[in-house]
HTML snippet that shows the backbone in 3Dmol.js (N, CA, C, O; Angstrom):
<script src="https://3Dmol.org/build/3Dmol-min.js"></script>
<div id="view" style="width:600px;height:400px;position:relative"></div>
<script>
const pdb = `
ATOM      1  N   MET A   1      32.483  17.549   3.358  1.00  0.00           N
ATOM      2  CA  MET A   1      31.167  18.150   3.253  1.00  0.00           C
ATOM      3  C   MET A   1      30.119  17.145   3.659  1.00  0.00           C
ATOM      4  O   MET A   1      30.065  16.064   3.073  1.00  0.00           O
ATOM      5  N   ASN A   2      29.298  17.442   4.615  1.00  0.00           N
ATOM      6  CA  ASN A   2      28.278  16.543   5.149  1.00  0.00           C
ATOM      7  C   ASN A   2      26.951  17.026   4.655  1.00  0.00           C
ATOM      8  O   ASN A   2      26.364  17.940   5.233  1.00  0.00           O
ATOM      9  N   GLU A   3      26.446  16.405   3.553  1.00  0.00           N
ATOM     10  CA  GLU A   3      25.140  16.778   3.008  1.00  0.00           C
ATOM     11  C   GLU A   3      24.116  15.839   3.543  1.00  0.00           C
ATOM     12  O   GLU A   3      24.331  14.627   3.557  1.00  0.00           O
ATOM     13  N   LYS A   4      22.961  16.384   4.002  1.00  0.00           N
ATOM     14  CA  LYS A   4      21.850  15.507   4.426  1.00  0.00           C
ATOM     15  C   LYS A   4      20.940  15.328   3.264  1.00  0.00           C
ATOM     16  O   LYS A   4      20.619  16.249   2.513  1.00  0.00           O
ATOM     17  N   LYS A   5      20.539  14.091   3.154  1.00  0.00           N
ATOM     18  CA  LYS A   5      19.596  13.689   2.037  1.00  0.00           C
ATOM     19  C   LYS A   5      18.138  13.975   2.541  1.00  0.00           C
ATOM     20  O   LYS A   5      17.809  13.830   3.719  1.00  0.00           O
ATOM     21  N   LYS A   6      17.326  14.378   1.581  1.00  0.00           N
ATOM     22  CA  LYS A   6      15.918  14.587   1.980  1.00  0.00           C
ATOM     23  C   LYS A   6      15.229  13.283   1.995  1.00  0.00           C
ATOM     24  O   LYS A   6      15.659  12.340   1.331  1.00  0.00           O
ATOM     25  N   THR A   7      14.141  13.195   2.753  1.00  0.00           N
ATOM     26  CA  THR A   7      13.271  12.061   2.854  1.00  0.00           C
ATOM     27  C   THR A   7      11.997  12.383   2.147  1.00  0.00           C
ATOM     28  O   THR A   7      11.373  13.407   2.425  1.00  0.00           O
ATOM     29  N   ILE A   8      11.592  11.525   1.232  1.00  0.00           N
ATOM     30  CA  ILE A   8      10.361  11.745   0.447  1.00  0.00           C
ATOM     31  C   ILE A   8       9.373  10.653   0.734  1.00  0.00           C
ATOM     32  O   ILE A   8       9.677   9.468   0.600  1.00  0.00           O
ATOM     33  N   HIS A   9       8.233  11.040   1.114  1.00  0.00           N
ATOM     34  CA  HIS A   9       7.126  10.142   1.391  1.00  0.00           C
ATOM     35  C   HIS A   9       6.085  10.256   0.275  1.00  0.00           C
ATOM     36  O   HIS A   9       5.561  11.345   0.041  1.00  0.00           O
ATOM     37  N   LEU A  10       5.789   9.199  -0.389  1.00  0.00           N
ATOM     38  CA  LEU A  10       4.853   9.233  -1.501  1.00  0.00           C
ATOM     39  C   LEU A  10       3.800   8.124  -1.292  1.00  0.00           C
ATOM     40  O   LEU A  10       4.034   7.126  -0.610  1.00  0.00           O
ATOM     41  N   GLN A  11       2.630   8.351  -1.915  1.00  0.00           N
ATOM     42  CA  GLN A  11       1.655   7.293  -2.037  1.00  0.00           C
ATOM     43  C   GLN A  11       1.518   7.046  -3.524  1.00  0.00           C
ATOM     44  O   GLN A  11       1.187   7.937  -4.308  1.00  0.00           O
ATOM     45  N   GLY A  12       1.792   5.770  -3.889  1.00  0.00           N
ATOM     46  CA  GLY A  12       1.743   5.410  -5.294  1.00  0.00           C
ATOM     47  C   GLY A  12       2.138   4.003  -5.535  1.00  0.00           C
ATOM     48  O   GLY A  12       1.831   3.127  -4.726  1.00  0.00           O
ATOM     49  N   LYS A  13       2.813   3.749  -6.624  1.00  0.00           N
ATOM     50  CA  LYS A  13       3.232   2.388  -6.980  1.00  0.00           C
ATOM     51  C   LYS A  13       4.578   2.424  -7.619  1.00  0.00           C
ATOM     52  O   LYS A  13       4.848   3.264  -8.478  1.00  0.00           O
ATOM     53  N   VAL A  14       5.453   1.492  -7.196  1.00  0.00           N
ATOM     54  CA  VAL A  14       6.794   1.354  -7.758  1.00  0.00           C
ATOM     55  C   VAL A  14       6.540   0.470  -9.040  1.00  0.00           C
ATOM     56  O   VAL A  14       6.053  -0.657  -8.957  1.00  0.00           O
ATOM     57  N   LEU A  15       6.886   1.028 -10.167  1.00  0.00           N
ATOM     58  CA  LEU A  15       6.614   0.372 -11.443  1.00  0.00           C
ATOM     59  C   LEU A  15       7.528  -0.706 -11.895  1.00  0.00           C
ATOM     60  O   LEU A  15       7.138  -1.620 -12.622  1.00  0.00           O
ATOM     61  N   THR A  16       8.818  -0.590 -11.435  1.00  0.00           N
ATOM     62  CA  THR A  16       9.821  -1.565 -11.792  1.00  0.00           C
ATOM     63  C   THR A  16      10.466  -2.188 -10.568  1.00  0.00           C
ATOM     64  O   THR A  16      10.426  -1.596  -9.489  1.00  0.00           O
ATOM     65  N   PRO A  17      11.042  -3.331 -10.700  1.00  0.00           N
ATOM     66  CA  PRO A  17      11.742  -3.923  -9.554  1.00  0.00           C
ATOM     67  C   PRO A  17      12.860  -2.986  -9.047  1.00  0.00           C
ATOM     68  O   PRO A  17      13.523  -2.314  -9.837  1.00  0.00           O
ATOM     69  N   LEU A  18      13.052  -2.957  -7.726  1.00  0.00           N
ATOM     70  CA  LEU A  18      14.092  -2.109  -7.189  1.00  0.00           C
ATOM     71  C   LEU A  18      15.401  -2.841  -7.265  1.00  0.00           C
ATOM     72  O   LEU A  18      15.543  -3.896  -6.647  1.00  0.00           O
ATOM     73  N   VAL A  19      16.404  -2.308  -8.027  1.00  0.00           N
ATOM     74  CA  VAL A  19      17.711  -2.903  -8.226  1.00  0.00           C
ATOM     75  C   VAL A  19      18.755  -1.847  -7.918  1.00  0.00           C
ATOM     76  O   VAL A  19      18.684  -0.722  -8.415  1.00  0.00           O
ATOM     77  N   ILE A  20      19.721  -2.218  -7.096  1.00  0.00           N
ATOM     78  CA  ILE A  20      20.807  -1.311  -6.793  1.00  0.00           C
ATOM     79  C   ILE A  20      21.573  -1.009  -8.058  1.00  0.00           C
ATOM     80  O   ILE A  20      21.945  -1.915  -8.803  1.00  0.00           O
ATOM     81  N   GLY A  21      21.819   0.322  -8.310  1.00  0.00           N
ATOM     82  CA  GLY A  21      22.447   0.773  -9.450  1.00  0.00           C
ATOM     83  C   GLY A  21      21.533   1.249 -10.560  1.00  0.00           C
ATOM     84  O   GLY A  21      21.972   1.900 -11.509  1.00  0.00           O
ATOM     85  N   ASN A  22      20.267   0.920 -10.432  1.00  0.00           N
ATOM     86  CA  ASN A  22      19.269   1.331 -11.346  1.00  0.00           C
ATOM     87  C   ASN A  22      18.392   2.461 -10.768  1.00  0.00           C
ATOM     88  O   ASN A  22      18.362   2.658  -9.553  1.00  0.00           O
ATOM     89  N   CYS A  23      17.680   3.201 -11.636  1.00  0.00           N
ATOM     90  CA  CYS A  23      16.736   4.164 -11.223  1.00  0.00           C
ATOM     91  C   CYS A  23      15.400   3.436 -10.848  1.00  0.00           C
ATOM     92  O   CYS A  23      15.101   2.330 -11.298  1.00  0.00           O
ATOM     93  N   ALA A  24      14.678   4.110 -10.041  1.00  0.00           N
ATOM     94  CA  ALA A  24      13.302   3.557  -9.702  1.00  0.00           C
ATOM     95  C   ALA A  24      12.270   4.454 -10.459  1.00  0.00           C
ATOM     96  O   ALA A  24      12.490   5.651 -10.646  1.00  0.00           O
ATOM     97  N   TYR A  25      11.183   3.852 -10.868  1.00  0.00           N
ATOM     98  CA  TYR A  25      10.071   4.592 -11.486  1.00  0.00           C
ATOM     99  C   TYR A  25       8.900   4.366 -10.634  1.00  0.00           C
ATOM    100  O   TYR A  25       8.532   3.240 -10.300  1.00  0.00           O
ATOM    101  N   ILE A  26       8.265   5.561 -10.255  1.00  0.00           N
ATOM    102  CA  ILE A  26       7.178   5.531  -9.290  1.00  0.00           C
ATOM    103  C   ILE A  26       5.981   6.278  -9.919  1.00  0.00           C
ATOM    104  O   ILE A  26       6.106   7.416 -10.371  1.00  0.00           O
ATOM    105  N   PHE A  27       4.830   5.606  -9.932  1.00  0.00           N
ATOM    106  CA  PHE A  27       3.627   6.220 -10.407  1.00  0.00           C
ATOM    107  C   PHE A  27       2.973   6.993  -9.214  1.00  0.00           C
ATOM    108  O   PHE A  27       2.542   6.353  -8.255  1.00  0.00           O
ATOM    109  N   HIS A  28       2.891   8.327  -9.253  1.00  0.00           N
ATOM    110  CA  HIS A  28       2.380   9.103  -8.169  1.00  0.00           C
ATOM    111  C   HIS A  28       1.599  10.331  -8.765  1.00  0.00           C
ATOM    112  O   HIS A  28       2.115  11.017  -9.648  1.00  0.00           O
ATOM    113  N   SER A  29       0.415  10.582  -8.295  1.00  0.00           N
ATOM    114  CA  SER A  29      -0.392  11.778  -8.733  1.00  0.00           C
ATOM    115  C   SER A  29      -0.484  11.843 -10.207  1.00  0.00           C
ATOM    116  O   SER A  29      -0.274  12.914 -10.778  1.00  0.00           O
ATOM    117  N   SER A  30      -0.801  10.707 -10.901  1.00  0.00           N
ATOM    118  CA  SER A  30      -0.993  10.622 -12.319  1.00  0.00           C
ATOM    119  C   SER A  30       0.206  11.006 -13.151  1.00  0.00           C
ATOM    120  O   SER A  30       0.066  11.472 -14.281  1.00  0.00           O
ATOM    121  N   GLN A  31       1.384  10.811 -12.594  1.00  0.00           N
ATOM    122  CA  GLN A  31       2.560  10.987 -13.333  1.00  0.00           C
ATOM    123  C   GLN A  31       3.658   9.987 -12.865  1.00  0.00           C
ATOM    124  O   GLN A  31       3.595   9.463 -11.753  1.00  0.00           O
ATOM    125  N   VAL A  32       4.644   9.743 -13.726  1.00  0.00           N
ATOM    126  CA  VAL A  32       5.729   8.805 -13.398  1.00  0.00           C
ATOM    127  C   VAL A  32       6.922   9.644 -12.954  1.00  0.00           C
ATOM    128  O   VAL A  32       7.321  10.581 -13.645  1.00  0.00           O
ATOM    129  N   ILE A  33       7.484   9.305 -11.807  1.00  0.00           N
ATOM    130  CA  ILE A  33       8.703   9.924 -11.274  1.00  0.00           C
ATOM    131  C   ILE A  33       9.814   8.939 -11.456  1.00  0.00           C
ATOM    132  O   ILE A  33       9.709   7.756 -11.132  1.00  0.00           O
ATOM    133  N   ARG A  34      10.950   9.509 -12.022  1.00  0.00           N
ATOM    134  CA  ARG A  34      12.179   8.690 -12.144  1.00  0.00           C
ATOM    135  C   ARG A  34      13.176   9.233 -11.083  1.00  0.00           C
ATOM    136  O   ARG A  34      13.468  10.427 -11.017  1.00  0.00           O
ATOM    137  N   THR A  35      13.666   8.300 -10.276  1.00  0.00           N
ATOM    138  CA  THR A  35      14.583   8.695  -9.226  1.00  0.00           C
ATOM    139  C   THR A  35      16.055   8.688  -9.756  1.00  0.00           C
ATOM    140  O   THR A  35      16.318   8.323 -10.902  1.00  0.00           O
ATOM    141  N   SER A  36      16.955   9.090  -8.905  1.00  0.00           N
ATOM    142  CA  SER A  36      18.349   8.851  -9.224  1.00  0.00           C
ATOM    143  C   SER A  36      18.700   7.408  -8.911  1.00  0.00           C
ATOM    144  O   SER A  36      17.834   6.675  -8.432  1.00  0.00           O
ATOM    145  N   ARG A  37      19.898   6.971  -9.150  1.00  0.00           N
ATOM    146  CA  ARG A  37      20.268   5.568  -8.930  1.00  0.00           C
ATOM    147  C   ARG A  37      20.061   5.167  -7.483  1.00  0.00           C
ATOM    148  O   ARG A  37      20.300   5.931  -6.547  1.00  0.00           O
ATOM    149  N   ILE A  38      19.596   3.904  -7.342  1.00  0.00           N
ATOM    150  CA  ILE A  38      19.398   3.334  -6.015  1.00  0.00           C
ATOM    151  C   ILE A  38      20.753   2.865  -5.482  1.00  0.00           C
ATOM    152  O   ILE A  38      21.544   2.221  -6.171  1.00  0.00           O
ATOM    153  N   VAL A  39      20.977   3.232  -4.192  1.00  0.00           N
ATOM    154  CA  VAL A  39      22.257   2.840  -3.566  1.00  0.00           C
ATOM    155  C   VAL A  39      21.990   1.770  -2.468  1.00  0.00           C
ATOM    156  O   VAL A  39      22.877   0.979  -2.148  1.00  0.00           O
ATOM    157  N   SER A  40      20.795   1.755  -1.915  1.00  0.00           N
ATOM    158  CA  SER A  40      20.434   0.677  -0.958  1.00  0.00           C
ATOM    159  C   SER A  40      18.917   0.498  -0.912  1.00  0.00           C
ATOM    160  O   SER A  40      18.128   1.413  -1.145  1.00  0.00           O
ATOM    161  N   ILE A  41      18.565  -0.775  -0.587  1.00  0.00           N
ATOM    162  CA  ILE A  41      17.135  -1.051  -0.459  1.00  0.00           C
ATOM    163  C   ILE A  41      16.907  -1.488   0.950  1.00  0.00           C
ATOM    164  O   ILE A  41      17.544  -2.410   1.459  1.00  0.00           O
ATOM    165  N   GLY A  42      15.931  -0.765   1.604  1.00  0.00           N
ATOM    166  CA  GLY A  42      15.580  -1.068   2.969  1.00  0.00           C
ATOM    167  C   GLY A  42      14.536  -2.149   3.006  1.00  0.00           C
ATOM    168  O   GLY A  42      14.820  -3.309   2.706  1.00  0.00           O
ATOM    169  N   GLU A  43      13.343  -1.782   3.368  1.00  0.00           N
ATOM    170  CA  GLU A  43      12.270  -2.780   3.507  1.00  0.00           C
ATOM    171  C   GLU A  43      11.304  -2.668   2.293  1.00  0.00           C
ATOM    172  O   GLU A  43      10.916  -1.595   1.830  1.00  0.00           O
ATOM    173  N   VAL A  44      10.967  -3.874   1.841  1.00  0.00           N
ATOM    174  CA  VAL A  44       9.926  -3.961   0.739  1.00  0.00           C
ATOM    175  C   VAL A  44       8.914  -4.981   1.167  1.00  0.00           C
ATOM    176  O   VAL A  44       9.290  -6.126   1.418  1.00  0.00           O
ATOM    177  N   ASN A  45       7.631  -4.631   1.268  1.00  0.00           N
ATOM    178  CA  ASN A  45       6.614  -5.572   1.589  1.00  0.00           C
ATOM    179  C   ASN A  45       5.336  -5.269   0.788  1.00  0.00           C
ATOM    180  O   ASN A  45       5.402  -4.528  -0.192  1.00  0.00           O
ATOM    181  N   ASP A  46       4.225  -5.798   1.161  1.00  0.00           N
ATOM    182  CA  ASP A  46       2.983  -5.669   0.446  1.00  0.00           C
ATOM    183  C   ASP A  46       2.388  -4.253   0.563  1.00  0.00           C
ATOM    184  O   ASP A  46       1.504  -3.894  -0.215  1.00  0.00           O
ATOM    185  N   HIS A  47       2.861  -3.457   1.515  1.00  0.00           N
ATOM    186  CA  HIS A  47       2.258  -2.181   1.837  1.00  0.00           C
ATOM    187  C   HIS A  47       3.127  -0.987   1.464  1.00  0.00           C
ATOM    188  O   HIS A  47       2.596   0.086   1.178  1.00  0.00           O
ATOM    189  N   TYR A  48       4.382  -1.137   1.461  1.00  0.00           N
ATOM    190  CA  TYR A  48       5.280  -0.030   1.159  1.00  0.00           C
ATOM    191  C   TYR A  48       6.707  -0.521   0.798  1.00  0.00           C
ATOM    192  O   TYR A  48       7.064  -1.672   1.045  1.00  0.00           O
ATOM    193  N   SER A  49       7.489   0.377   0.219  1.00  0.00           N
ATOM    194  CA  SER A  49       8.885   0.159  -0.086  1.00  0.00           C
ATOM    195  C   SER A  49       9.725   1.293   0.487  1.00  0.00           C
ATOM    196  O   SER A  49       9.328   2.454   0.385  1.00  0.00           O
ATOM    197  N   CYS A  50      10.865   0.993   1.081  1.00  0.00           N
ATOM    198  CA  CYS A  50      11.747   2.015   1.497  1.00  0.00           C
ATOM    199  C   CYS A  50      13.161   1.770   0.845  1.00  0.00           C
ATOM    200  O   CYS A  50      13.708   0.671   0.937  1.00  0.00           O
ATOM    201  N   PHE A  51      13.700   2.775   0.221  1.00  0.00           N
ATOM    202  CA  PHE A  51      14.975   2.665  -0.414  1.00  0.00           C
ATOM    203  C   PHE A  51      15.690   4.012  -0.445  1.00  0.00           C
ATOM    204  O   PHE A  51      15.092   5.075  -0.281  1.00  0.00           O
ATOM    205  N   GLU A  52      17.033   3.911  -0.669  1.00  0.00           N
ATOM    206  CA  GLU A  52      17.864   5.100  -0.714  1.00  0.00           C
ATOM    207  C   GLU A  52      18.413   5.277  -2.084  1.00  0.00           C
ATOM    208  O   GLU A  52      18.909   4.313  -2.668  1.00  0.00           O
ATOM    209  N   THR A  53      18.349   6.525  -2.661  1.00  0.00           N
ATOM    210  CA  THR A  53      18.979   6.807  -3.903  1.00  0.00           C
ATOM    211  C   THR A  53      20.204   7.696  -3.671  1.00  0.00           C
ATOM    212  O   THR A  53      20.526   8.022  -2.528  1.00  0.00           O
ATOM    213  N   MET A  54      20.866   8.076  -4.716  1.00  0.00           N
ATOM    214  CA  MET A  54      22.015   8.912  -4.566  1.00  0.00           C
ATOM    215  C   MET A  54      21.653  10.243  -3.906  1.00  0.00           C
ATOM    216  O   MET A  54      22.492  10.870  -3.260  1.00  0.00           O
ATOM    217  N   ASN A  55      20.408  10.666  -4.072  1.00  0.00           N
ATOM    218  CA  ASN A  55      20.038  12.013  -3.573  1.00  0.00           C
ATOM    219  C   ASN A  55      19.054  12.013  -2.475  1.00  0.00           C
ATOM    220  O   ASN A  55      18.979  12.996  -1.738  1.00  0.00           O
ATOM    221  N   SER A  56      18.254  10.932  -2.303  1.00  0.00           N
ATOM    222  CA  SER A  56      17.138  10.961  -1.317  1.00  0.00           C
ATOM    223  C   SER A  56      16.870   9.635  -0.702  1.00  0.00           C
ATOM    224  O   SER A  56      17.384   8.614  -1.158  1.00  0.00           O
ATOM    225  N   TYR A  57      16.071   9.631   0.330  1.00  0.00           N
ATOM    226  CA  TYR A  57      15.505   8.470   0.937  1.00  0.00           C
ATOM    227  C   TYR A  57      14.017   8.435   0.500  1.00  0.00           C
ATOM    228  O   TYR A  57      13.345   9.459   0.622  1.00  0.00           O
ATOM    229  N   TYR A  58      13.505   7.362   0.022  1.00  0.00           N
ATOM    230  CA  TYR A  58      12.137   7.259  -0.416  1.00  0.00           C
ATOM    231  C   TYR A  58      11.392   6.249   0.457  1.00  0.00           C
ATOM    232  O   TYR A  58      11.915   5.182   0.777  1.00  0.00           O
ATOM    233  N   HIS A  59      10.155   6.606   0.838  1.00  0.00           N
ATOM    234  CA  HIS A  59       9.205   5.713   1.449  1.00  0.00           C
ATOM    235  C   HIS A  59       7.917   5.838   0.608  1.00  0.00           C
ATOM    236  O   HIS A  59       7.233   6.861   0.632  1.00  0.00           O
ATOM    237  N   VAL A  60       7.620   4.773  -0.124  1.00  0.00           N
ATOM    238  CA  VAL A  60       6.516   4.704  -1.020  1.00  0.00           C
ATOM    239  C   VAL A  60       5.471   3.809  -0.482  1.00  0.00           C
ATOM    240  O   VAL A  60       5.678   2.599  -0.393  1.00  0.00           O
ATOM    241  N   GLU A  61       4.297   4.382  -0.098  1.00  0.00           N
ATOM    242  CA  GLU A  61       3.142   3.619   0.345  1.00  0.00           C
ATOM    243  C   GLU A  61       2.391   3.214  -0.900  1.00  0.00           C
ATOM    244  O   GLU A  61       2.142   4.049  -1.769  1.00  0.00           O
ATOM    245  N   PHE A  62       2.039   2.002  -1.000  1.00  0.00           N
ATOM    246  CA  PHE A  62       1.391   1.488  -2.195  1.00  0.00           C
ATOM    247  C   PHE A  62      -0.132   1.908  -2.221  1.00  0.00           C
ATOM    248  O   PHE A  62      -0.839   1.837  -1.216  1.00  0.00           O
ATOM    249  N   SER A  63      -0.556   2.327  -3.381  1.00  0.00           N
ATOM    250  CA  SER A  63      -1.975   2.560  -3.641  1.00  0.00           C
ATOM    251  C   SER A  63      -2.328   2.012  -4.979  1.00  0.00           C
ATOM    252  O   SER A  63      -1.455   1.903  -5.840  1.00  0.00           O
ATOM    253  N   PRO A  64      -3.547   1.665  -5.196  1.00  0.00           N
ATOM    254  CA  PRO A  64      -3.912   1.078  -6.502  1.00  0.00           C
ATOM    255  C   PRO A  64      -3.732   2.075  -7.635  1.00  0.00           C
ATOM    256  O   PRO A  64      -3.975   3.271  -7.476  1.00  0.00           O
ATOM    257  N   ILE A  65      -3.323   1.584  -8.726  1.00  0.00           N
ATOM    258  CA  ILE A  65      -3.205   2.381  -9.943  1.00  0.00           C
ATOM    259  C   ILE A  65      -4.537   2.400 -10.672  1.00  0.00           C
ATOM    260  O   ILE A  65      -5.126   1.325 -10.787  1.00  0.00           O
ATOM    261  N   PRO A  66      -5.069   3.489 -11.170  1.00  0.00           N
ATOM    262  CA  PRO A  66      -6.264   3.505 -11.924  1.00  0.00           C
ATOM    263  C   PRO A  66      -6.061   2.677 -13.130  1.00  0.00           C
ATOM    264  O   PRO A  66      -4.975   2.722 -13.707  1.00  0.00           O
ATOM    265  N   ILE A  67      -7.037   1.911 -13.566  1.00  0.00           N
ATOM    266  CA  ILE A  67      -6.881   0.979 -14.679  1.00  0.00           C
ATOM    267  C   ILE A  67      -6.498   1.752 -16.003  1.00  0.00           C
ATOM    268  O   ILE A  67      -5.770   1.194 -16.824  1.00  0.00           O
ATOM    269  N   ASN A  68      -6.962   2.984 -16.215  1.00  0.00           N
ATOM    270  CA  ASN A  68      -6.617   3.711 -17.441  1.00  0.00           C
ATOM    271  C   ASN A  68      -5.163   4.078 -17.433  1.00  0.00           C
ATOM    272  O   ASN A  68      -4.580   4.217 -18.509  1.00  0.00           O
ATOM    273  N   ALA A  69      -4.518   4.250 -16.254  1.00  0.00           N
ATOM    274  CA  ALA A  69      -3.114   4.566 -16.199  1.00  0.00           C
ATOM    275  C   ALA A  69      -2.247   3.331 -16.355  1.00  0.00           C
ATOM    276  O   ALA A  69      -1.147   3.392 -16.904  1.00  0.00           O
ATOM    277  N   ALA A  70      -2.769   2.176 -15.852  1.00  0.00           N
ATOM    278  CA  ALA A  70      -1.950   0.988 -15.953  1.00  0.00           C
ATOM    279  C   ALA A  70      -2.012   0.393 -17.380  1.00  0.00           C
ATOM    280  O   ALA A  70      -1.027  -0.160 -17.871  1.00  0.00           O
ATOM    281  N   MET A  71      -3.197   0.518 -18.040  1.00  0.00           N
ATOM    282  CA  MET A  71      -3.391  -0.060 -19.374  1.00  0.00           C
ATOM    283  C   MET A  71      -4.205   0.898 -20.204  1.00  0.00           C
ATOM    284  O   MET A  71      -5.374   0.629 -20.483  1.00  0.00           O
ATOM    285  N   PRO A  72      -3.617   2.019 -20.611  1.00  0.00           N
ATOM    286  CA  PRO A  72      -4.434   3.071 -21.260  1.00  0.00           C
ATOM    287  C   PRO A  72      -5.044   2.619 -22.564  1.00  0.00           C
ATOM    288  O   PRO A  72      -6.157   3.055 -22.858  1.00  0.00           O
ATOM    289  N   TYR A  73      -4.431   1.804 -23.354  1.00  0.00           N
ATOM    290  CA  TYR A  73      -4.998   1.383 -24.656  1.00  0.00           C
ATOM    291  C   TYR A  73      -6.243   0.507 -24.439  1.00  0.00           C
ATOM    292  O   TYR A  73      -7.264   0.716 -25.093  1.00  0.00           O
ATOM    293  N   TYR A  74      -6.164  -0.450 -23.542  1.00  0.00           N
ATOM    294  CA  TYR A  74      -7.248  -1.358 -23.289  1.00  0.00           C
ATOM    295  C   TYR A  74      -8.419  -0.736 -22.553  1.00  0.00           C
ATOM    296  O   TYR A  74      -9.562  -1.103 -22.825  1.00  0.00           O
ATOM    297  N   SER A  75      -8.190   0.168 -21.653  1.00  0.00           N
ATOM    298  CA  SER A  75      -9.265   0.774 -20.879  1.00  0.00           C
ATOM    299  C   SER A  75     -10.205   1.568 -21.668  1.00  0.00           C
ATOM    300  O   SER A  75     -11.350   1.740 -21.250  1.00  0.00           O
ATOM    301  N   GLN A  76      -9.797   2.084 -22.815  1.00  0.00           N
ATOM    302  CA  GLN A  76     -10.709   2.868 -23.620  1.00  0.00           C
ATOM    303  C   GLN A  76     -11.843   1.970 -24.236  1.00  0.00           C
ATOM    304  O   GLN A  76     -12.923   2.448 -24.583  1.00  0.00           O
ATOM    305  N   TYR A  77     -11.527   0.641 -24.349  1.00  0.00           N
ATOM    306  CA  TYR A  77     -12.523  -0.267 -24.883  1.00  0.00           C
ATOM    307  C   TYR A  77     -13.377  -0.881 -23.776  1.00  0.00           C
ATOM    308  O   TYR A  77     -14.453  -1.426 -24.022  1.00  0.00           O
ATOM    309  N   ALA A  78     -12.867  -0.776 -22.559  1.00  0.00           N
ATOM    310  CA  ALA A  78     -13.686  -1.342 -21.451  1.00  0.00           C
ATOM    311  C   ALA A  78     -14.915  -0.554 -21.203  1.00  0.00           C
ATOM    312  O   ALA A  78     -15.928  -1.094 -20.757  1.00  0.00           O
ATOM    313  N   ALA A  79     -14.853   0.713 -21.481  1.00  0.00           N
ATOM    314  CA  ALA A  79     -16.017   1.616 -21.199  1.00  0.00           C
ATOM    315  C   ALA A  79     -17.042   1.486 -22.349  1.00  0.00           C
ATOM    316  O   ALA A  79     -18.179   1.925 -22.172  1.00  0.00           O
ATOM    317  N   ALA A  80     -16.718   0.938 -23.447  1.00  0.00           N
ATOM    318  CA  ALA A  80     -17.609   0.901 -24.628  1.00  0.00           C
ATOM    319  C   ALA A  80     -18.635  -0.178 -24.485  1.00  0.00           C
ATOM    320  O   ALA A  80     -19.468  -0.360 -25.374  1.00  0.00           O
TER     321      ALA A  80
END
`;
const viewer = $3Dmol.createViewer("view");
viewer.addModel(pdb, "pdb");
viewer.setStyle({}, {cartoon: {color: "spectrum"}});
viewer.zoomTo();
viewer.render();
</script>
């Protein structure tokens, strides 16, 4: 059976280091996405990451995380 994996393009931030055998956590559209296990890592640079999971190919273009998402506890005091 030859199944094609889907390719997913996201703009966000990879929250944990990419490690083969582990899941990736990606912050995208104000939510955290957990992928299936990583099977290979393509290119990782300052602008994007490309990697393959058991189910999909991911291309994550980096974008800044809003401060209240990155540090929700501390950001409530920053506005005071």
